[in-house]
MDAnalysis code that builds the backbone (N, CA, C; Angstrom):
import MDAnalysis as mda
import numpy as np

u = mda.Universe.empty(552, n_residues=184, atom_resindex=np.repeat(np.arange(184), 3), trajectory=True)
u.add_TopologyAttr("name", ["N", "CA", "C"] * 184)
u.add_TopologyAttr("resid", np.arange(1, 185))
u.add_TopologyAttr("resname", ["MET", "ARG", "ILE", "ILE", "ARG", "GLY", "GLU", "ALA", "LYS", "GLY", "ARG", "LYS", "ILE", "GLN", "VAL", "PRO", "ARG", "GLU", "LYS", "LYS", "LEU", "ARG", "LEU", "THR", "SER", "ASP", "ARG", "VAL", "LYS", "GLU", "SER", "LEU", "PHE", "ASN", "LEU", "LEU", "PRO", "ASP", "MET", "GLU", "GLY", "ILE", "PHE", "PHE", "LEU", "GLU", "LEU", "PHE", "ALA", "GLY", "THR", "GLY", "ASN", "VAL", "SER", "LEU", "GLU", "ALA", "LEU", "SER", "ARG", "GLY", "ALA", "LYS", "ARG", "ALA", "VAL", "LEU", "VAL", "GLU", "LYS", "GLU", "PRO", "ALA", "TRP", "VAL", "THR", "LEU", "ILE", "GLY", "LYS", "ASN", "LEU", "GLU", "ALA", "LEU", "GLY", "PHE", "GLY", "GLU", "ARG", "SER", "GLU", "VAL", "ILE", "THR", "GLY", "PRO", "VAL", "GLU", "ARG", "VAL", "LEU", "PRO", "PHE", "LEU", "GLN", "GLU", "ARG", "GLY", "ASP", "ARG", "PHE", "ASP", "ILE", "VAL", "PHE", "ALA", "ASP", "PRO", "PRO", "TYR", "GLU", "LYS", "GLY", "HIS", "ILE", "ALA", "GLY", "THR", "LEU", "GLU", "ALA", "LEU", "GLY", "GLY", "GLY", "GLU", "VAL", "LEU", "LYS", "ASP", "THR", "GLY", "LEU", "VAL", "VAL", "VAL", "GLU", "HIS", "ALA", "ILE", "ARG", "GLU", "GLU", "THR", "GLY", "LYS", "ARG", "TYR", "GLU", "SER", "LEU", "ALA", "LEU", "ARG", "ASP", "ARG", "ARG", "ARG", "TYR", "GLY", "ASP", "THR", "VAL", "LEU", "SER", "PHE", "PHE", "ALA", "LEU", "ASP", "ARG", "GLY"])
u.atoms.positions = np.array([
    [43.586, 180.766, 33.630],
    [44.396, 179.765, 34.445],
    [44.532, 180.465, 35.639],
    [44.375, 179.714, 36.927],
    [45.022, 180.060, 38.132],
    [45.697, 179.166, 39.013],
    [46.304, 179.609, 39.800],
    [46.769, 178.750, 41.161],
    [45.391, 178.733, 42.266],
    [45.391, 177.501, 42.630],
    [44.374, 177.224, 43.196],
    [44.097, 177.041, 44.742],
    [45.545, 176.798, 45.478],
    [45.889, 177.128, 46.912],
    [47.260, 177.287, 46.796],
    [47.216, 177.467, 48.282],
    [49.052, 177.947, 48.836],
    [49.239, 179.269, 48.472],
    [50.679, 179.626, 48.771],
    [50.852, 180.776, 48.875],
    [50.683, 181.796, 47.989],
    [50.188, 181.483, 46.556],
    [50.061, 181.965, 45.388],
    [48.588, 182.012, 45.120],
    [47.479, 181.526, 45.937],
    [46.351, 181.298, 45.900],
    [45.499, 182.184, 45.001],
    [44.761, 182.177, 44.201],
    [44.158, 183.035, 43.236],
    [45.177, 183.751, 42.311],
    [46.314, 183.343, 42.140],
    [46.973, 184.382, 41.324],
    [47.084, 183.552, 40.017],
    [46.945, 184.775, 38.991],
    [46.784, 183.876, 37.529],
    [48.022, 183.728, 36.787],
    [47.868, 182.736, 36.269],
    [49.334, 182.597, 35.298],
    [49.076, 182.683, 33.779],
    [50.077, 183.319, 33.016],
    [50.008, 183.398, 31.619],
    [49.911, 182.011, 30.848],
    [48.919, 182.191, 29.926],
    [48.941, 181.092, 29.255],
    [49.027, 181.196, 27.642],
    [49.750, 180.529, 26.683],
    [50.041, 180.731, 25.496],
    [48.709, 180.980, 24.274],
    [48.245, 181.918, 23.393],
    [47.285, 182.043, 22.887],
    [46.946, 180.752, 22.084],
    [48.145, 180.122, 21.790],
    [48.166, 178.746, 20.867],
    [47.035, 177.686, 21.333],
    [46.092, 177.322, 20.208],
    [45.250, 176.450, 20.622],
    [45.644, 175.011, 20.801],
    [47.089, 174.750, 20.130],
    [47.340, 173.275, 20.101],
    [48.066, 172.885, 21.740],
    [48.349, 173.931, 22.605],
    [48.636, 173.338, 23.648],
    [47.060, 172.916, 24.697],
    [47.357, 171.834, 25.191],
    [45.903, 171.808, 26.251],
    [46.441, 171.665, 27.570],
    [45.728, 172.520, 28.133],
    [46.140, 172.944, 29.508],
    [45.399, 171.908, 30.561],
    [45.872, 171.419, 31.797],
    [45.202, 170.563, 32.927],
    [44.187, 171.618, 33.391],
    [43.191, 171.244, 33.470],
    [42.052, 171.888, 33.787],
    [41.928, 172.124, 35.541],
    [41.593, 173.063, 36.088],
    [41.557, 173.252, 37.416],
    [40.936, 172.076, 38.434],
    [39.747, 171.716, 37.435],
    [39.091, 170.519, 38.272],
    [39.833, 169.624, 37.918],
    [40.935, 168.980, 37.398],
    [41.773, 167.890, 37.221],
    [42.957, 168.253, 38.413],
    [43.493, 169.443, 37.968],
    [44.499, 169.813, 39.006],
    [44.174, 169.641, 40.487],
    [42.917, 170.217, 40.895],
    [42.562, 170.537, 42.398],
    [42.156, 168.573, 42.891],
    [41.611, 167.812, 41.733],
    [41.543, 166.335, 42.172],
    [43.083, 165.832, 42.500],
    [44.125, 166.008, 41.484],
    [45.181, 165.551, 41.285],
    [46.009, 165.757, 42.690],
    [45.938, 167.190, 43.357],
    [46.515, 167.386, 44.441],
    [45.789, 167.031, 45.667],
    [44.509, 166.620, 45.776],
    [44.017, 165.968, 46.987],
    [44.091, 164.475, 47.059],
    [44.720, 163.929, 45.865],
    [45.170, 162.586, 46.023],
    [46.665, 162.492, 46.360],
    [47.567, 163.532, 46.174],
    [48.842, 163.242, 46.346],
    [49.001, 163.815, 48.155],
    [50.302, 163.246, 48.201],
    [50.684, 163.560, 49.945],
    [50.891, 165.145, 49.959],
    [51.066, 165.523, 50.895],
    [51.153, 166.810, 51.504],
    [52.588, 167.379, 50.474],
    [52.662, 168.641, 50.024],
    [53.810, 169.062, 49.029],
    [54.739, 169.490, 49.532],
    [54.830, 170.025, 51.239],
    [55.520, 170.551, 51.909],
    [57.106, 169.878, 51.914],
    [58.011, 170.307, 50.923],
    [59.397, 170.029, 51.329],
    [59.461, 168.946, 50.205],
    [58.679, 168.459, 49.420],
    [59.046, 167.838, 48.266],
    [59.631, 168.193, 47.050],
    [60.090, 167.274, 46.276],
    [61.132, 167.608, 45.010],
    [59.965, 166.959, 44.010],
    [59.571, 167.958, 43.092],
    [58.454, 167.730, 42.029],
    [59.348, 167.933, 40.859],
    [58.922, 166.639, 39.840],
    [59.297, 166.950, 38.258],
    [57.940, 166.911, 37.523],
    [57.858, 167.734, 36.362],
    [57.102, 167.875, 35.583],
    [57.735, 167.741, 34.151],
    [57.197, 166.450, 33.570],
    [57.272, 166.361, 32.023],
    [56.445, 166.626, 31.427],
    [56.845, 167.260, 30.020],
    [55.954, 167.967, 29.154],
    [55.237, 168.877, 29.840],
    [56.256, 170.085, 30.089],
    [55.418, 171.171, 31.053],
    [54.433, 172.135, 30.882],
    [54.341, 172.361, 29.267],
    [53.661, 173.151, 28.814],
    [53.560, 174.469, 29.408],
    [52.880, 175.104, 30.237],
    [52.850, 176.211, 31.058],
    [53.433, 176.480, 32.049],
    [53.738, 174.889, 32.796],
    [54.184, 174.638, 33.829],
    [53.083, 174.774, 35.238],
    [51.699, 174.793, 34.517],
    [50.541, 174.906, 35.613],
    [50.813, 174.097, 36.831],
    [51.176, 172.947, 36.528],
    [51.137, 171.612, 37.475],
    [51.962, 172.098, 38.434],
    [53.362, 172.160, 37.811],
    [54.390, 172.627, 38.864],
    [54.527, 173.817, 39.851],
    [53.846, 174.611, 39.015],
    [53.225, 175.960, 40.016],
    [52.630, 176.090, 41.277],
    [51.348, 175.050, 40.674],
    [50.397, 174.653, 41.939],
    [51.359, 173.844, 42.931],
    [52.454, 173.104, 42.485],
    [53.110, 172.262, 43.484],
    [54.152, 173.399, 44.546],
    [54.493, 174.267, 43.828],
    [55.632, 175.027, 44.346],
    [54.821, 176.138, 45.409],
    [53.139, 176.569, 44.784],
    [52.463, 177.425, 45.646],
    [52.114, 176.673, 46.900],
    [52.053, 175.422, 47.129],
    [51.617, 174.482, 47.892],
    [52.821, 173.942, 48.878],
    [54.064, 174.248, 48.593],
    [54.989, 174.378, 49.637],
    [56.102, 173.067, 49.035],
    [56.133, 172.982, 47.411],
    [56.985, 171.681, 47.056],
    [58.781, 172.455, 47.337],
    [59.534, 172.021, 47.731],
    [60.848, 172.401, 48.127],
    [61.426, 172.958, 46.936],
    [61.297, 172.195, 45.788],
    [61.781, 172.141, 44.274],
    [61.064, 171.519, 43.622],
    [61.038, 172.438, 42.044],
    [60.678, 171.606, 40.993],
    [61.445, 171.851, 39.691],
    [61.491, 171.083, 39.110],
    [62.159, 170.689, 37.650],
    [61.183, 170.811, 36.835],
    [60.924, 171.560, 35.610],
    [59.985, 171.434, 34.547],
    [60.818, 171.398, 33.213],
    [60.591, 170.052, 32.442],
    [61.088, 169.915, 31.160],
    [60.039, 170.050, 30.114],
    [60.411, 170.975, 29.201],
    [59.591, 171.326, 28.269],
    [60.588, 171.769, 26.938],
    [59.892, 170.880, 25.765],
    [60.988, 170.986, 24.536],
    [60.606, 172.367, 23.730],
    [59.309, 173.159, 23.650],
    [59.037, 173.986, 22.824],
    [59.579, 175.316, 23.554],
    [60.548, 175.906, 22.939],
    [61.135, 177.440, 23.340],
    [60.148, 178.387, 23.810],
    [59.029, 178.905, 23.052],
    [58.448, 179.632, 23.171],
    [57.579, 179.360, 24.453],
    [56.995, 177.965, 24.904],
    [56.529, 177.499, 26.317],
    [57.631, 177.693, 27.419],
    [59.122, 177.441, 27.145],
    [59.991, 177.539, 28.056],
    [59.990, 179.160, 28.561],
    [59.965, 180.083, 27.789],
    [60.156, 181.431, 28.056],
    [58.921, 181.751, 28.777],
    [57.797, 181.260, 28.427],
    [56.343, 181.443, 29.017],
    [56.414, 180.951, 30.936],
    [56.687, 179.192, 30.693],
    [57.399, 179.127, 32.150],
    [58.152, 179.820, 32.930],
    [59.141, 180.654, 32.610],
    [60.009, 181.514, 33.153],
    [59.433, 182.530, 33.669],
    [58.741, 183.032, 32.861],
    [57.856, 184.287, 33.290],
    [56.877, 184.008, 34.357],
    [56.454, 182.647, 33.990],
    [55.247, 182.616, 35.455],
    [56.074, 182.016, 36.576],
    [57.156, 181.858, 36.657],
    [58.144, 181.395, 37.971],
    [58.345, 182.659, 38.695],
    [58.983, 183.467, 37.443],
    [59.491, 184.675, 38.341],
    [58.195, 185.589, 38.996],
    [57.012, 185.574, 37.967],
    [56.144, 186.267, 38.481],
    [55.269, 185.989, 39.948],
    [55.666, 184.848, 39.705],
    [54.907, 184.324, 41.503],
    [56.211, 183.793, 42.341],
    [57.132, 184.422, 42.153],
    [58.258, 184.608, 43.009],
    [58.750, 183.235, 43.449],
    [58.802, 182.149, 42.156],
    [59.329, 180.632, 42.420],
    [60.597, 180.658, 41.823],
    [61.326, 181.270, 41.171],
    [62.729, 181.297, 40.475],
    [63.694, 180.593, 41.041],
    [63.787, 181.021, 42.324],
    [64.813, 180.215, 42.817],
    [64.413, 179.086, 43.522],
    [63.219, 178.677, 43.520],
    [62.995, 176.971, 44.071],
    [62.802, 176.352, 42.565],
    [63.098, 176.691, 41.644],
    [62.847, 175.762, 40.295],
    [63.990, 175.994, 39.064],
    [63.916, 175.089, 38.318],
    [64.673, 175.021, 36.979],
    [63.983, 174.745, 36.169],
    [64.217, 175.194, 34.948],
    [63.504, 174.862, 33.276],
    [64.739, 174.357, 32.772],
    [64.356, 172.839, 31.985],
    [65.106, 172.468, 31.054],
    [64.520, 172.260, 30.008],
    [65.245, 172.927, 28.654],
    [64.793, 172.662, 27.551],
    [65.190, 171.604, 26.882],
    [64.467, 170.930, 26.199],
    [64.615, 169.601, 25.590],
    [63.551, 168.780, 25.568],
    [63.800, 167.291, 24.692],
    [62.811, 166.561, 24.846],
    [63.123, 165.336, 26.182],
    [61.976, 165.101, 26.464],
    [62.191, 164.157, 27.984],
    [62.997, 162.992, 27.623],
    [62.862, 162.333, 26.386],
    [63.662, 161.083, 26.343],
    [65.125, 161.642, 26.373],
    [65.577, 162.852, 26.132],
    [67.120, 163.044, 26.587],
    [66.871, 163.685, 27.848],
    [66.487, 164.514, 28.509],
    [66.364, 165.265, 29.399],
    [66.543, 164.081, 30.849],
    [65.604, 162.865, 30.778],
    [65.692, 161.928, 31.642],
    [67.067, 161.371, 31.785],
    [67.619, 160.789, 31.169],
    [69.087, 160.316, 31.248],
    [69.945, 161.298, 31.760],
    [69.809, 162.810, 31.430],
    [70.396, 163.627, 31.840],
    [70.288, 163.973, 33.555],
    [68.944, 164.183, 34.088],
    [68.589, 163.952, 35.353],
    [69.236, 162.623, 36.011],
    [69.116, 161.615, 35.792],
    [69.614, 160.468, 36.261],
    [71.065, 160.646, 36.306],
    [71.847, 160.969, 35.374],
    [73.265, 161.137, 35.459],
    [73.681, 162.230, 36.586],
    [72.878, 163.444, 36.566],
    [73.059, 164.056, 37.877],
    [72.878, 163.866, 38.698],
    [72.121, 162.829, 38.842],
    [71.783, 162.161, 40.670],
    [70.731, 162.950, 40.738],
    [69.648, 163.217, 40.281],
    [68.385, 163.996, 40.724],
    [67.558, 162.845, 40.852],
    [66.759, 163.114, 42.060],
    [65.619, 161.880, 42.768],
    [64.516, 163.109, 42.902],
    [63.248, 162.471, 42.739],
    [61.783, 163.111, 42.655],
    [61.128, 162.578, 43.610],
    [60.247, 163.221, 44.510],
    [59.065, 162.317, 45.499],
    [58.067, 162.137, 44.182],
    [57.688, 162.891, 43.260],
    [56.642, 163.145, 42.490],
    [56.936, 163.532, 41.002],
    [56.557, 162.528, 40.110],
    [56.685, 163.246, 38.372],
    [55.697, 163.013, 38.154],
    [55.426, 164.382, 37.356],
    [53.945, 164.369, 36.897],
    [54.350, 164.650, 35.389],
    [53.889, 163.710, 34.634],
    [54.030, 163.786, 33.032],
    [52.645, 163.977, 32.260],
    [52.657, 165.045, 31.526],
    [51.262, 165.408, 30.707],
    [51.552, 165.439, 29.128],
    [52.025, 164.189, 28.583],
    [52.555, 164.311, 26.988],
    [51.339, 164.581, 26.169],
    [51.554, 165.126, 24.989],
    [50.461, 165.554, 24.354],
    [49.484, 164.101, 24.175],
    [48.435, 164.403, 23.929],
    [47.038, 163.331, 24.001],
    [47.522, 162.309, 22.878],
    [47.420, 161.333, 22.503],
    [47.104, 160.186, 21.413],
    [48.295, 160.637, 20.577],
    [49.639, 160.766, 21.011],
    [51.001, 160.875, 20.137],
    [51.967, 159.925, 20.652],
    [51.617, 159.103, 21.376],
    [52.295, 157.806, 21.370],
    [53.400, 157.933, 22.466],
    [53.443, 158.860, 23.199],
    [54.264, 159.191, 24.261],
    [54.569, 158.491, 25.551],
    [53.318, 157.931, 25.681],
    [53.127, 157.304, 27.540],
    [53.815, 156.088, 27.432],
    [53.982, 155.070, 26.693],
    [55.035, 153.962, 26.996],
    [56.295, 154.422, 27.037],
    [56.886, 154.926, 26.134],
    [58.045, 155.466, 26.103],
    [58.676, 156.102, 27.483],
    [57.666, 157.073, 28.106],
    [57.813, 157.895, 29.180],
    [57.731, 157.057, 30.335],
    [57.072, 156.042, 30.403],
    [57.150, 155.252, 31.492],
    [58.046, 154.259, 31.834],
    [58.404, 154.070, 30.531],
    [59.607, 152.925, 30.410],
    [60.974, 153.744, 31.088],
    [61.127, 154.820, 30.153],
    [62.002, 155.620, 30.696],
    [62.460, 155.822, 32.261],
    [61.198, 155.914, 32.957],
    [60.988, 156.177, 34.146],
    [60.974, 154.771, 35.152],
    [60.937, 153.585, 34.416],
    [60.878, 152.559, 35.059],
    [61.632, 151.866, 35.825],
    [62.904, 152.181, 35.402],
    [64.189, 151.416, 36.195],
    [64.181, 152.470, 37.801],
    [63.509, 153.372, 37.845],
    [63.491, 154.102, 39.144],
    [64.339, 154.808, 39.605],
    [65.476, 155.036, 38.476],
    [66.769, 155.841, 38.963],
    [66.483, 157.317, 39.021],
    [65.352, 158.171, 38.708],
    [64.942, 159.660, 39.050],
    [63.994, 159.526, 40.142],
    [63.431, 158.381, 40.662],
    [62.421, 158.621, 41.447],
    [62.697, 157.805, 42.906],
    [62.475, 158.581, 43.834],
    [62.740, 158.333, 45.315],
    [61.799, 156.871, 45.309],
    [62.508, 156.318, 46.364],
    [61.731, 154.710, 46.659],
    [60.379, 154.831, 47.175],
    [59.950, 156.013, 47.831],
    [58.560, 156.082, 48.401],
    [57.733, 157.078, 46.937],
    [57.988, 157.444, 45.975],
    [57.698, 157.893, 45.094],
    [57.011, 158.013, 44.232],
    [56.184, 158.994, 43.467],
    [54.864, 158.661, 42.583],
    [55.489, 159.145, 41.513],
    [54.468, 158.360, 40.261],
    [54.413, 158.901, 38.871],
    [53.074, 158.938, 38.498],
    [52.871, 160.074, 37.979],
    [51.216, 160.491, 37.780],
    [51.526, 160.741, 36.459],
    [50.484, 160.242, 35.390],
    [50.584, 160.453, 33.837],
    [49.245, 160.793, 33.596],
    [48.965, 162.202, 33.286],
    [47.693, 162.598, 32.750],
    [47.324, 162.280, 31.111],
    [46.425, 161.293, 30.878],
    [46.407, 161.040, 29.610],
    [44.802, 160.886, 28.992],
    [44.588, 160.773, 27.778],
    [43.363, 160.513, 26.994],
    [42.709, 159.250, 27.628],
    [41.365, 159.364, 27.642],
    [40.623, 157.839, 27.996],
    [40.953, 156.937, 27.170],
    [40.812, 157.684, 25.681],
    [41.130, 156.249, 24.615],
    [42.946, 155.999, 24.759],
    [43.566, 156.681, 25.375],
    [44.650, 155.863, 25.360],
    [44.950, 154.941, 26.600],
    [45.908, 153.439, 26.430],
    [45.985, 152.613, 27.383],
    [47.234, 152.846, 28.168],
    [47.479, 152.873, 29.341],
    [48.637, 152.275, 30.252],
    [48.813, 151.047, 30.306],
    [49.964, 150.539, 30.630],
    [50.464, 148.798, 31.011],
    [49.863, 149.010, 32.607],
    [50.133, 147.913, 32.997],
    [50.137, 147.883, 34.243],
    [51.394, 147.510, 35.107],
    [52.778, 147.499, 34.311],
    [54.237, 147.738, 34.645],
    [54.793, 148.048, 33.724],
    [55.961, 148.875, 34.121],
    [56.893, 149.029, 33.255],
    [58.059, 149.085, 34.188],
    [58.873, 148.089, 33.912],
    [60.137, 147.459, 34.636],
    [59.693, 147.653, 36.213],
    [60.281, 148.338, 37.145],
    [59.808, 148.492, 38.682],
    [58.649, 149.436, 38.863],
    [58.103, 150.056, 37.996],
    [56.760, 151.023, 38.138],
    [55.888, 150.062, 37.906],
    [54.809, 149.941, 38.801],
    [53.586, 149.276, 38.980],
    [52.275, 150.380, 39.102],
    [51.495, 149.847, 38.466],
    [49.856, 150.741, 38.609],
    [49.295, 150.596, 39.712],
    [49.150, 151.810, 40.390],
    [48.642, 151.718, 41.744],
    [47.032, 152.514, 41.696],
    [46.691, 153.068, 40.815],
    [45.571, 153.559, 40.975],
    [45.346, 154.521, 39.642],
    [44.010, 154.577, 39.137],
    [43.812, 155.161, 38.042],
    [42.439, 155.882, 38.164],
    [42.191, 157.450, 38.003],
    [41.260, 158.157, 37.912],
    [40.729, 159.135, 36.701],
    [39.066, 158.991, 36.270],
    [38.847, 159.270, 35.514],
    [38.127, 160.525, 35.879],
    [38.321, 161.870, 34.887],
    [38.010, 162.912, 35.018],
    [37.013, 163.423, 33.413],
    [35.891, 162.957, 33.016],
    [35.543, 163.239, 31.780],
    [36.409, 162.734, 30.610],
    [37.246, 163.152, 29.707],
    [38.103, 162.410, 28.582],
    [39.205, 162.044, 29.260],
    [39.687, 162.791, 30.519],
    [41.113, 162.673, 31.054],
    [41.095, 161.769, 32.016],
    [42.629, 160.797, 31.967],
    [42.598, 159.901, 33.052],
    [44.018, 160.341, 33.801],
    [43.907, 160.151, 35.345],
    [45.283, 160.249, 36.133],
    [45.766, 158.659, 36.501],
    [46.823, 158.308, 35.592],
    [47.304, 156.714, 35.858],
    [48.559, 157.148, 37.018],
    [48.077, 156.662, 38.374],
    [49.176, 156.674, 39.439],
    [50.195, 155.411, 39.117],
    [51.797, 155.552, 39.208],
    [52.524, 154.615, 39.340],
    [53.382, 154.729, 40.490],
    [53.956, 153.655, 41.134],
    [54.680, 153.657, 42.350],
    [56.049, 152.659, 42.167],
    [56.880, 152.800, 42.546],
    [57.864, 151.650, 42.404],
    [57.474, 150.160, 43.461],
    [57.906, 149.022, 42.547],
    [57.720, 147.975, 43.311],
    [58.833, 147.154, 42.507],
    [59.689, 147.032, 43.398],
    [61.090, 146.228, 42.651],
    [60.972, 145.202, 43.304],
    [59.634, 144.029, 43.866],
    [59.716, 142.701, 44.384],
    [59.425, 142.034, 42.819],
])
C-alpha cells in the first residue's frame, strides 16, 4: 500500500498482516480523489479507518486536518505509526471507539468536516446506521460530502434525513456512494 499523490507520493504505509482487514485499493482510492474537490485546506473525517490509508492520502494532498475513527486498538496503533512516519501527526487526530459513539462526541465538540469518508466492514449492516447518524448534518459543513465505500451487494437508500444521494460509482465489487446535504 502506498501514497499515490502529494507530498508523501510513493511512500509506503504499514498494513496489518491480518487478512480480515479489507484495504481500499489504489485503483478505488485514485478514482475517489479524482472525484473529490481539491484537498488543499479541507477538514477530513475517516470512519472505520482501518489503516488510515484514505486519510493519509488526503493529508498528502493538502488536507488541513484529518480525524480518523477506528475501534480496533491494534489498528489505531498502526494508524499512529503511519501518521508519524509520514510527518502528519500534528495535522491529525486518531479517536479509538465505535463510530456510533464517536460521532455524537464530535458533534458535541463542534467539529465540522468538508469530507466524511466511511468504509465500514462489508456486509455487516453498518451503512444505514452510519448514514442515519450523519444525516442530521451536524458534523458536515454545508457544502460537504459524505462518501461511503461498500460492496455492490449492499444497497444504500437515496436519503438519510438531510443527506441525499448525489452519485454512485462502481469499481468491480466496490461501490462509492456520494451524499450531500439537501435541507430542502
